[in-house]
C-alpha positions in Angstrom: 23.7 -11.6 -37.6 22.7 -13.0 -33.9 25.8 -13.8 -32.4 25.8 -10.7 -30.6 22.7 -12.7 -28.3 25.8 -14.7 -27.0 27.6 -12.1 -26.0 28.0 -10.9 -21.6 26.8 -8.3 -22.5 23.2 -9.9 -23.9 24.1 -12.5 -21.6 23.1 -10.2 -18.5 20.3 -8.6 -20.3 18.5 -12.3 -21.7 18.9 -13.3 -18.0 17.2 -9.9 -16.7 14.0 -10.9 -19.6 13.6 -13.9 -18.3 13.1 -13.1 -14.9 11.7 -10.4 -15.6 8.9 -11.7 -17.5 7.4 -14.7 -15.7 7.9 -12.3 -12.3 5.4 -9.3 -14.3 3.3 -12.1 -15.1 3.1 -13.9 -11.5 2.2 -10.7 -9.9 -0.2 -10.0 -12.1 -2.2 -13.3 -11.7 -1.9 -12.9 -8.3 -3.7 -9.7 -8.2 -6.4 -10.7 -10.4 -7.0 -13.2 -8.2 -7.2 -11.0 -4.6 -10.0 -9.3 -7.3 -11.8 -12.0 -8.3 -11.8 -13.5 -4.6 -13.9 -10.3 -3.1 -16.1 -10.4 -6.3 -17.2 -14.0 -5.4 -17.1 -12.3 -1.8 -19.2 -10.3 -2.8 -21.6 -12.2 -4.7 -21.7 -14.8 -1.5 -22.5 -12.0 0.7 -25.1 -10.3 -1.4 -27.4 -14.1 -1.9 -26.8 -14.9 2.1 -29.8 -13.8 4.5 -28.8 -10.7 6.9 -26.5 -12.2 10.0 -28.6 -10.4 12.3 -32.1 -12.5 11.0 -30.3 -15.7 11.8 -30.6 -17.0 15.6 -28.5 -15.6 18.5 -25.5 -17.9 19.5 -23.4 -17.9 22.6 -20.1 -15.7 22.0 -17.8 -18.3 22.8 -19.7 -20.5 20.0 -18.9 -18.0 17.6 -15.4 -17.3 18.2 -13.0 -16.1 16.1 -14.8 -13.5 14.3 -14.3 -14.6 10.4 -16.7 -13.7 7.7 -19.3 -16.6 8.0 -19.8 -15.2 11.3 -19.5 -11.5 11.3 -22.7 -9.4 12.0 -24.1 -12.3 14.2 -26.4 -11.5 17.0 -24.4 -13.3 19.9 -25.4 -13.2 23.5 -23.4 -12.6 26.5 -23.8 -12.0 30.5 -21.9 -10.6 32.9 -21.7 -6.8 34.7 -20.9 -3.3 32.9 -17.6 -2.0 34.1 -14.8 0.3 33.4 -17.0 2.8 30.3 -14.9 4.4 27.2 -15.7 7.3 24.5 -14.5 6.9 20.9 -14.6 9.7 19.2 -14.5 10.7 15.4 -17.3 8.2 14.5 -20.3 9.0 12.0 -23.7 8.1 11.5 -26.1 9.2 9.2 -22.8 11.8 7.9 -23.4 13.6 11.1 -20.2 13.6 13.8 -20.2 11.9 17.4 -19.2 9.7 18.8 -19.5 5.3 20.4 -20.0 4.6 23.7 -18.6 1.8 24.8 -18.1 -0.1 27.9 -17.1 -3.9 29.4 -19.7 -6.5 30.3 -17.2 -8.5 32.6 -19.0 -11.8 32.1 -18.5 -15.3 34.0 -15.0 -16.2 32.3 -13.0 -13.4 33.8 -12.5 -12.0 30.2 -14.7 -8.6 29.2 -16.3 -8.3 25.7 -16.5 -4.1 24.1 -20.1 -3.6 23.8 -20.7 -0.7 22.0 -24.6 0.1 23.8 -24.9 3.6 21.1 -23.8 6.2 19.0 -24.3 10.3 20.0 -23.8 13.8 18.0 -21.3 15.6 18.9 -17.6 15.8 20.8 -17.4 13.3 22.8 -18.5 14.4 27.4 -19.2 12.4 30.2 -22.0 14.9 30.6 -24.2 13.5 27.9 -23.7 9.9 28.1 -26.8 7.6 29.6 -25.4 5.7 32.4 -25.1 1.8 32.1 -27.5 -0.5 33.2 -26.8 -1.5 36.9 -26.1 -5.3 37.8 -26.3 -8.4 35.7 -27.3 -8.1 32.2 -27.7 -10.6 28.8 -27.0 -8.1 26.1 -27.4 -9.3 22.7 -25.8 -7.6 20.3 -24.4 -7.4 16.5 -20.3 -9.6 16.6 -17.6 -7.7 15.0 -14.3 -8.4 14.6 -11.5 -6.5 16.5 -10.8 -3.0 14.2 -7.5 -2.4 12.7 -6.0 0.4 11.3 -7.4 0.4 8.2 -11.3 0.4 9.4 -13.0 3.0 8.7 -13.4 5.9 11.5 -10.3 4.3 14.0 -7.6 7.6 15.0 -4.7 5.9 15.4 -2.8 9.5 15.9 -3.5 9.2 19.7 -2.8 12.0 22.5 -6.5 11.1 22.8 -7.5 12.1 26.5 -8.4 9.9 29.5 -11.6 7.6 28.9 -11.4 8.0 25.6 -10.2 5.2 22.6 -9.5 5.8 18.8 -10.0 2.1 18.5 -12.6 -0.8 19.2 -9.6 -3.7 19.2 -8.5 -6.1 22.3 -4.5 -5.3 21.6 -5.5 -2.0 22.5 -8.1 -2.4 25.1 -5.6 -4.9 27.0 -4.0 -2.3 28.1 -6.9 0.2 29.8 -8.5 -2.6 31.7 -6.8 -5.2 34.6 -8.4 -7.7 33.2 -8.7 -9.8 29.5 -10.5 -9.1 26.9 -11.8 -10.7 23.9 -11.0 -10.5 20.3 -14.2 -9.4 19.6 -17.3 -6.9 20.0 -20.7 -5.8 19.9 -22.7 -4.0 18.7 -26.9 -3.5 20.3 -28.8 -3.1 17.5 -31.2 -1.5 19.5 -31.9 1.1 22.1 -31.3 -0.6 26.4 -34.6 -1.7 28.2 -35.4 0.6 30.3 -34.7 4.3 28.7 -31.2 4.2 30.3 -29.7 4.8 26.1 -32.7 5.7 24.8 -30.7 9.4 23.9 -28.8 7.0 22.4 -28.7 5.9 18.2 -27.8 1.8 18.1 -24.9 1.4 15.9 -25.1 -1.0 13.2 -22.9 -3.5 12.1 -20.0 -2.9 9.4 -19.6 -6.0 6.4 -16.6 -8.4 7.5 -13.5 -6.6 5.7 -12.5 -7.6 2.3 -16.2 -8.9 1.7 -17.2 -6.2 -0.6 -16.2 -4.2 -4.0 -14.8 -1.3 -2.3 -11.7 0.4 -3.2 -9.4 -1.9 -2.6 -11.1 -4.2 -4.8 -10.3 -1.7 -7.7 -6.5 -1.1 -6.7 -6.1 -5.0 -7.7 -6.9 -4.7 -10.3 -5.5 -2.0 -11.5 -2.1 -3.6 -10.4 -3.0 -6.0 -12.6 -2.8 -4.1 -15.5 0.4 -2.2 -14.0 2.2 -5.7 -14.1 0.7 -6.4 -16.9 1.9 -3.6 -19.1 5.2 -3.9 -17.0 6.1 -6.9 -18.1 5.2 -6.2 -22.0 7.2 -3.0 -21.8 9.6 -5.3 -20.6 9.5 -7.2 -23.9 9.1 -4.6 -26.4 12.2 -3.2 -25.2 14.3 -6.5 -25.8 13.1 -6.5 -28.9 13.7 -2.8 -29.8 17.5 -3.6 -28.2 17.9 -6.5 -30.3 16.8 -4.6 -33.7 19.3 -1.9 -32.6 22.3 -4.0 -32.5 21.4 -6.2 -35.5 21.3 -3.4 -37.5 24.5 -2.0 -36.1 26.0 -5.6 -37.0 24.5 -5.1 -41.1 26.5 -1.8 -41.7 29.1 -3.0 -39.8 29.2 -6.1 -42.3 28.2 -3.9 -45.6 30.6 -1.1 -45.0 28.5 1.6 -44.5 29.8 2.6 -40.9 31.8 6.0 -42.0 35.6 5.4 -41.6 37.3 7.3 -38.4 39.1 10.8 -38.5 42.6 10.8 -38.6 44.5 11.6 -35.6 45.6 14.9 -34.9 48.2 13.4 -33.1 49.5 12.1 -36.6 48.6 15.2 -38.2 51.2 16.9 -35.8 54.2 14.5 -35.9 54.2 15.2 -39.8 54.6 18.9 -39.3 57.3 19.7 -37.1 57.6 22.7 -37.5 54.1 23.1 -35.8 55.5 21.2 -33.3 59.0 24.1 -32.0 56.0 27.3 -32.9 57.6 28.5 -35.7 55.5 28.7 -38.9 57.0 26.2 -41.7 57.5 29.5 -44.5 58.6 31.9 -41.7 61.4 34.5 -42.6 64.5 34.3 -40.9 65.9 36.7 -38.3 67.9 39.4 -40.4 69.7 40.0 -37.1 71.3 36.3 -37.2 75.1 36.1 -37.9 74.4 34.0 -40.6 73.3 37.2 -42.4 75.3 40.1 -44.0 74.8 44.0 -43.4 73.3 43.2 -46.7 71.2 41.3 -45.3 71.7 38.6 -48.0 72.3 35.4 -46.1 75.9 34.3 -45.7 76.5 30.7 -47.4 
């Protein structure tokens, strides 16, 4: 009854099922692993001490920035150079902007330093001046932002002196020197009162270390892949069952006979092909009739 499974058509169906189910299971397992990694990272972050409470280290000793060094206090010495404003940044549910200064260090590279946050629209007139001369800053280390970071402006078209993303890839095109692939945010107002009007920007948790929306998206994708695998298997069983029932009906003679061919019926009635009814009366005007309309024999 199931010999139809060896036909070429069913070979194609079976091959698709054999490949699709393991693929769906693999993808579902991979997404589940991503979710479990995020849960584990979140638990470790909660148990670990606050990175900002640990002892400060030189900037170069903490690079590159990862989940361990993100948020750690880093120190760097240099002089402030170019200044940029980063609009569209919220603090305590208020709209405002960051004040970003490039700190030229002795290595020749510049470290982006977020000196603070101000409310309202980004305007140079309201920004306190940066300290003059050589300074040593200690700020919480952060990885370069990307297009998925909160508050990033990827549309472009910003006025001169403003940037939408704190990233070395963006800043290196605006300044004539190299830029560290990291930035720091000052945890408190600058000494001397020059930054007293600005509020410190708290360090953000490293990307992928918390139970954010992306983590639950991974969990949702896990369920979807397993549902796809179950659906493929269900449809295969359903097709097999229908095919087996059809084979059984044919074997038992339960399939109705096909209707007669209309062309064959037409061939049996030549009069129909001539376009006249079979019993139509003959034309009285025919030569075979006499005046009395009696057929001549």
